[in-house]
Structure formats: C-alpha cells, structure tokens
C-alpha positions as a Markdown table, in Angstrom:
| # | Residue | x | y | z |
|---|---|---|---|---|
| 1 | Unk | 0.0 | 0.1 | 0.0 |
| 2 | Unk | 1.4 | 3.4 | -1.0 |
| 3 | Unk | 2.3 | 5.7 | 1.8 |
| 4 | Unk | 0.3 | 9.1 | 2.4 |
| 5 | Unk | 2.0 | 12.4 | 1.9 |
| 6 | Unk | 2.0 | 13.0 | 5.6 |
| 7 | Unk | 3.7 | 9.7 | 6.3 |
| 8 | Unk | 6.3 | 10.3 | 3.7 |
| 9 | Unk | 6.9 | 13.8 | 5.1 |
| 10 | Unk | 7.3 | 12.3 | 8.7 |
| 11 | Unk | 9.8 | 9.6 | 7.5 |
| 12 | Unk | 11.9 | 12.3 | 5.7 |
| 13 | Unk | 11.9 | 14.5 | 8.7 |
| 14 | Unk | 12.9 | 11.6 | 10.9 |
| 15 | Unk | 15.7 | 10.4 | 8.7 |
| 16 | Unk | 17.1 | 14.0 | 8.5 |
| 17 | Unk | 16.7 | 14.5 | 12.2 |
| 18 | Unk | 20.3 | 15.1 | 13.7 |
| 19 | Unk | 19.4 | 13.4 | 16.8 |
| 20 | Unk | 18.2 | 10.3 | 15.1 |
| 21 | Unk | 21.5 | 10.4 | 13.2 |
| 22 | Unk | 23.6 | 10.9 | 16.2 |
| 23 | Unk | 21.7 | 8.0 | 18.1 |
| 24 | Unk | 22.5 | 5.6 | 15.3 |
| 25 | Unk | 26.1 | 6.6 | 15.3 |
| 26 | Unk | 26.5 | 6.4 | 19.0 |
| 27 | Unk | 24.5 | 3.2 | 19.4 |
| 28 | Unk | 21.6 | 4.4 | 21.3 |
| 29 | Unk | 18.2 | 2.8 | 20.9 |
| 30 | Unk | 16.3 | 6.1 | 20.3 |
| 31 | Unk | 16.8 | 9.9 | 19.9 |
| 32 | Unk | 15.0 | 10.3 | 23.2 |
| 33 | Unk | 18.3 | 9.7 | 25.1 |
| 34 | Unk | 19.4 | 13.2 | 24.3 |
| 35 | Unk | 16.5 | 14.7 | 26.4 |
| 36 | Unk | 17.7 | 12.7 | 29.3 |
| 37 | Unk | 21.4 | 13.4 | 28.6 |
| 38 | Unk | 20.7 | 17.2 | 28.6 |
| 39 | Unk | 18.7 | 17.1 | 31.9 |
| 40 | Unk | 21.4 | 15.0 | 33.3 |
| 41 | Unk | 24.3 | 17.4 | 32.4 |
| 42 | Unk | 22.3 | 20.3 | 33.8 |
| 43 | Unk | 20.6 | 18.7 | 36.9 |
| 44 | Unk | 22.9 | 15.7 | 37.9 |
| 45 | Unk | 20.0 | 13.4 | 38.7 |
| 46 | Unk | 22.0 | 10.1 | 38.1 |
| 47 | Unk | 24.7 | 10.0 | 40.9 |
| 48 | Unk | 26.8 | 7.0 | 41.9 |
| 49 | Unk | 24.6 | 4.3 | 43.7 |
| 50 | Unk | 21.3 | 5.8 | 42.3 |
| 51 | Unk | 18.4 | 3.3 | 42.3 |
| 52 | Unk | 16.4 | 4.1 | 39.1 |
| 53 | Unk | 13.0 | 2.9 | 37.9 |
| 54 | Unk | 12.2 | 4.0 | 34.2 |
| 55 | Unk | 8.6 | 3.8 | 33.4 |
| 56 | Unk | 7.6 | 3.2 | 29.7 |
| 57 | Unk | 11.3 | 2.3 | 29.1 |
| 58 | Unk | 10.9 | 0.6 | 25.6 |
| 59 | Unk | 12.9 | 0.6 | 23.3 |
| 60 | Unk | 15.3 | 1.5 | 26.1 |
| 61 | Unk | 17.3 | 4.5 | 25.3 |
| 62 | Unk | 16.9 | 6.1 | 28.8 |
| 63 | Unk | 17.6 | 2.8 | 30.7 |
| 64 | Unk | 20.7 | 2.5 | 28.4 |
| 65 | Unk | 22.0 | 6.0 | 29.1 |
| 66 | Unk | 21.2 | 5.7 | 32.9 |
| 67 | Unk | 23.2 | 2.5 | 33.0 |
| 68 | Unk | 26.2 | 4.1 | 31.4 |
| 69 | Unk | 25.9 | 7.2 | 33.5 |
| 70 | Unk | 26.0 | 5.2 | 36.7 |
| 71 | Unk | 28.6 | 2.7 | 35.5 |
| 72 | Unk | 28.0 | -1.1 | 35.5 |
| 73 | Unk | 28.8 | -1.5 | 39.1 |
| 74 | Unk | 26.9 | 1.3 | 40.6 |
| 75 | Unk | 23.2 | 1.6 | 41.6 |
| 76 | Unk | 20.4 | -0.2 | 39.8 |
| 77 | Unk | 18.3 | 0.5 | 36.7 |
| 78 | Unk | 14.9 | -1.2 | 36.5 |
| 79 | Unk | 13.0 | -0.8 | 33.2 |
| 80 | Unk | 9.3 | -1.2 | 33.1 |
| 81 | Unk | 7.2 | -1.3 | 30.0 |
| 82 | Unk | 4.0 | -3.0 | 28.8 |
| 83 | Unk | 5.8 | -3.7 | 25.5 |
| 84 | Unk | 8.5 | -6.3 | 25.4 |
| 85 | Unk | 12.1 | -4.8 | 25.3 |
| 86 | Unk | 15.4 | -6.3 | 24.1 |
| 87 | Unk | 17.8 | -7.0 | 27.0 |
| 88 | Unk | 20.3 | -4.4 | 28.1 |
| 89 | Unk | 23.4 | -5.2 | 30.1 |
| 90 | Unk | 23.1 | -4.2 | 33.7 |
| 91 | Unk | 19.4 | -3.3 | 33.4 |
| 92 | Unk | 16.7 | -5.3 | 35.1 |
| 93 | Unk | 13.6 | -5.5 | 32.7 |
| 94 | Unk | 10.0 | -6.0 | 33.8 |
| 95 | Unk | 7.3 | -6.4 | 31.1 |
| 96 | Unk | 3.9 | -5.4 | 32.1 |
| 97 | Unk | 1.5 | -2.7 | 33.1 |
| 98 | Unk | 3.2 | -0.8 | 36.1 |
| 99 | Unk | -0.3 | 0.1 | 37.4 |
| 100 | Unk | -1.2 | -3.6 | 37.8 |
| 101 | Unk | -0.9 | -5.4 | 41.2 |
| 102 | Unk | 1.0 | -8.3 | 39.6 |
| 103 | Unk | 3.7 | -6.0 | 38.2 |
| 104 | Unk | 3.8 | -4.0 | 41.4 |
| 105 | Unk | 4.5 | -7.2 | 43.3 |
| 106 | Unk | 7.4 | -8.2 | 40.8 |
| 107 | Unk | 8.8 | -4.8 | 41.4 |
| 108 | Unk | 8.5 | -5.1 | 45.1 |
| 109 | Unk | 10.3 | -8.5 | 45.0 |
| 110 | Unk | 13.1 | -7.1 | 43.0 |
| 111 | Unk | 13.5 | -4.2 | 45.3 |
| 112 | Unk | 13.0 | -5.8 | 48.7 |
| 113 | Unk | 13.5 | -3.1 | 51.5 |
| 114 | Unk | 15.2 | -0.8 | 49.0 |
| 115 | Unk | 13.6 | 2.5 | 48.3 |
| 116 | Unk | 13.9 | 4.2 | 44.7 |
| 117 | Unk | 16.0 | 7.3 | 44.3 |
| 118 | Unk | 14.7 | 8.3 | 40.9 |
| 119 | Unk | 11.7 | 7.6 | 39.1 |
| 120 | Unk | 11.8 | 8.4 | 35.2 |
| 121 | Unk | 8.7 | 8.6 | 33.1 |
| 122 | Unk | 8.9 | 9.3 | 29.3 |
| 123 | Unk | 5.3 | 7.8 | 28.9 |
| 124 | Unk | 3.0 | 8.8 | 26.2 |
| 125 | Unk | -0.1 | 7.3 | 24.7 |
| 126 | Unk | -0.5 | 6.4 | 21.0 |
| 127 | Unk | -1.8 | 9.7 | 19.6 |
| 128 | Unk | -4.9 | 10.1 | 17.4 |
| 129 | Unk | -4.1 | 13.7 | 16.4 |
| 130 | Unk | -7.3 | 14.8 | 18.3 |
| 131 | Unk | -6.3 | 16.9 | 21.3 |
| 132 | Unk | -9.7 | 16.2 | 23.1 |
| 133 | Unk | -8.7 | 12.6 | 23.1 |
| 134 | Unk | -5.0 | 12.6 | 23.3 |
| 135 | Unk | -4.6 | 15.3 | 26.2 |
| 136 | Unk | -6.9 | 13.2 | 28.7 |
| 137 | Unk | -5.0 | 10.1 | 27.8 |
| 138 | Unk | -1.7 | 11.6 | 28.4 |
| 139 | Unk | -2.8 | 13.2 | 31.7 |
| 140 | Unk | -4.1 | 9.9 | 32.9 |
| 141 | Unk | -0.7 | 8.3 | 32.4 |
| 142 | Unk | 1.1 | 11.1 | 34.1 |
| 143 | Unk | -1.2 | 10.8 | 37.1 |
| 144 | Unk | -0.4 | 7.1 | 37.3 |
| 145 | Unk | 3.3 | 7.8 | 37.1 |
| 146 | Unk | 3.0 | 10.4 | 39.9 |
| 147 | Unk | 1.2 | 7.9 | 42.0 |
| 148 | Unk | 3.9 | 5.2 | 41.4 |
| 149 | Unk | 6.5 | 7.6 | 42.4 |
| 150 | Unk | 4.6 | 8.4 | 45.6 |
| 151 | Unk | 4.5 | 4.8 | 46.5 |
| 152 | Unk | 8.1 | 3.9 | 45.7 |
| 153 | Unk | 10.4 | 6.9 | 46.2 |
| 154 | Unk | 12.5 | 7.3 | 49.2 |
| 155 | Unk | 12.2 | 10.7 | 51.1 |
| 156 | Unk | 14.0 | 13.5 | 49.0 |
| 157 | Unk | 14.0 | 11.1 | 46.0 |
| 158 | Unk | 13.5 | 12.7 | 42.5 |
| 159 | Unk | 10.9 | 12.3 | 39.8 |
| 160 | Unk | 11.3 | 13.2 | 36.0 |
| 161 | Unk | 8.1 | 13.1 | 34.0 |
| 162 | Unk | 7.2 | 14.1 | 30.5 |
| 163 | Unk | 3.9 | 16.1 | 30.3 |
| 164 | Unk | 2.1 | 17.7 | 27.5 |
| 165 | Unk | 0.8 | 21.2 | 28.1 |
| 166 | Unk | -3.0 | 21.7 | 27.8 |
| 167 | Unk | -5.9 | 20.9 | 29.9 |
| 168 | Unk | -5.1 | 19.5 | 33.2 |
| 169 | Unk | -1.3 | 20.5 | 33.1 |
| 170 | Unk | -1.6 | 23.5 | 35.7 |
| 171 | Unk | -3.5 | 21.3 | 38.1 |
| 172 | Unk | -0.9 | 18.4 | 37.8 |
| 173 | Unk | 2.0 | 20.9 | 38.1 |
| 174 | Unk | 0.4 | 22.2 | 41.5 |
| 175 | Unk | -0.1 | 18.6 | 42.7 |
| 176 | Unk | 3.7 | 18.0 | 42.3 |
| 177 | Unk | 4.5 | 21.2 | 44.0 |
| 178 | Unk | 2.8 | 20.0 | 47.1 |
| 179 | Unk | 4.7 | 16.7 | 47.1 |
| 180 | Unk | 8.2 | 18.0 | 46.2 |
| 181 | Unk | 10.5 | 20.6 | 47.5 |
| 182 | Unk | 11.1 | 21.9 | 43.9 |
| 183 | Unk | 9.6 | 21.4 | 40.6 |
| 184 | Unk | 11.4 | 22.6 | 37.5 |
| 185 | Unk | 10.3 | 22.7 | 33.9 |
| 186 | Unk | 12.8 | 21.5 | 31.3 |
| 187 | Unk | 12.5 | 21.7 | 27.5 |
| 188 | Unk | 15.6 | 19.8 | 26.1 |
| 189 | Unk | 17.0 | 20.8 | 22.5 |
| 190 | Unk | 16.0 | 17.2 | 21.4 |
| 191 | Unk | 12.3 | 17.9 | 22.2 |
| 192 | Unk | 10.9 | 19.1 | 18.9 |
| 193 | Unk | 10.0 | 22.9 | 19.1 |
| 194 | Unk | 6.5 | 22.4 | 17.9 |
| 195 | Unk | 5.7 | 19.7 | 20.4 |
| 196 | Unk | 3.9 | 20.6 | 23.4 |
| 197 | Unk | 5.9 | 18.3 | 25.5 |
| 198 | Unk | 7.9 | 19.5 | 28.5 |
| 199 | Unk | 9.7 | 17.6 | 31.3 |
| 200 | Unk | 9.0 | 18.3 | 35.0 |
| 201 | Unk | 11.8 | 17.6 | 37.2 |
| 202 | Unk | 10.5 | 17.2 | 40.7 |
| 203 | Unk | 13.2 | 17.2 | 43.3 |
| 204 | Unk | 13.1 | 16.4 | 47.1 |
| 205 | Unk | 10.0 | 14.1 | 47.5 |
| 206 | Unk | 8.2 | 14.7 | 50.8 |
| 207 | Unk | 6.1 | 11.6 | 51.8 |
| 208 | Unk | 4.2 | 13.4 | 54.6 |
| 209 | Unk | 2.9 | 16.1 | 52.0 |
| 210 | Unk | 2.1 | 13.4 | 49.5 |
| 211 | Unk | -0.1 | 11.5 | 52.0 |
| 212 | Unk | -2.2 | 14.7 | 52.9 |
C-alpha cells in the first residue's frame, strides 16, 4: 500500500533529524536519549549508587543511558514497560503494566526493602491527532506515574516526568509542587520545538505532604 504524503513527510523528517542520526552513530536505541542526557548534564539526577525505575522504558534508550551514567557496578536500573524490550546489560527489565498489582508485586520482590532514588517517566499514549482525546489520555498516564513515584520513592527522591501542556497541566503541576521541594520545567533541545511536551523535574520528595 502506498504511503500517504504526511507519512512520507514524517519519514523524511525523521531520517534528516540530527538526533536520530547521532543516536544511530552512538549506538543508542532512540533519539530520546538526548533529552535525558541534557537534563543529566544540567541537573545531575544520576549519581553513583542511584536506584532508578524507568517507566515506559521501551525501546530502552533512557535505561541504556542511565546504566552508562551510573557505571556497570553502581546503583540499579529497572526498566518497566507494557511492551517487550530487548535485554540491556546491567538493566533489570519487567514487562507489564506498572499500574497492575502483579507487576507492582514483581517490582517489590526485586527491590525488597530498598527504596527508589529516581523515577523516570517518558510515557506517552498512542496519539490520534485529536487533542480532546490525546490530552486526557496523556494526563491519565502522568497521574499514574505520579502515584507510582509516591509509592516507591524514598524521602528526598526525584521524579522526572514528560507532560504535554494543555488541559489539566496546571492542576498536575500544582499537585507536584505539594509533594516535592522543587519542581522545574525543562524543554531539552531534542524535544521538537512544535511539540507541546515538556519535562517536569521534581526534586526532594516529601512523603508526608504526598499523603495529605
């Protein structure tokens, strides 16, 4: 079947993208790695010994970068996704819906008494192009990610989440401000300018505030 003009346009744009080309040369699984890399260089969220859970990890670029940033013998990187993901050296992979009890139990068994230092979420739904459908779906996912972080982070842990600006964004931002000491908005260069996505870096989780 012949591709549509819009499909051909997207493919050309993707192939011409400097971050796509760089990811291929450097052996990363997707261009998204450069969003995390920029935030890491600016905010130093990955430190020696950090225990990381990466939500919506597939195809694995963020987990791949996190493992490299920590070094093979330091900390832990646990990748969670409903999609199957090719193994990564030094990364523990869980396949399933992180909101389901069975997957939560698997994670609990992996962690034992260990608390998480950093939750990463680059989650996004399959988009339809209709904002009235896509935005609520997106906000639902980021609400789930926020709740996951609330249940797993240690005190003063960090949460990095992709959010699309639109209906529900301000309310979500205000909820995060109640749970963390600081919430910073980041728009990495690898995030396409026309995209409404931004990353909220939430630092210093306060469990008592989150339970109110």
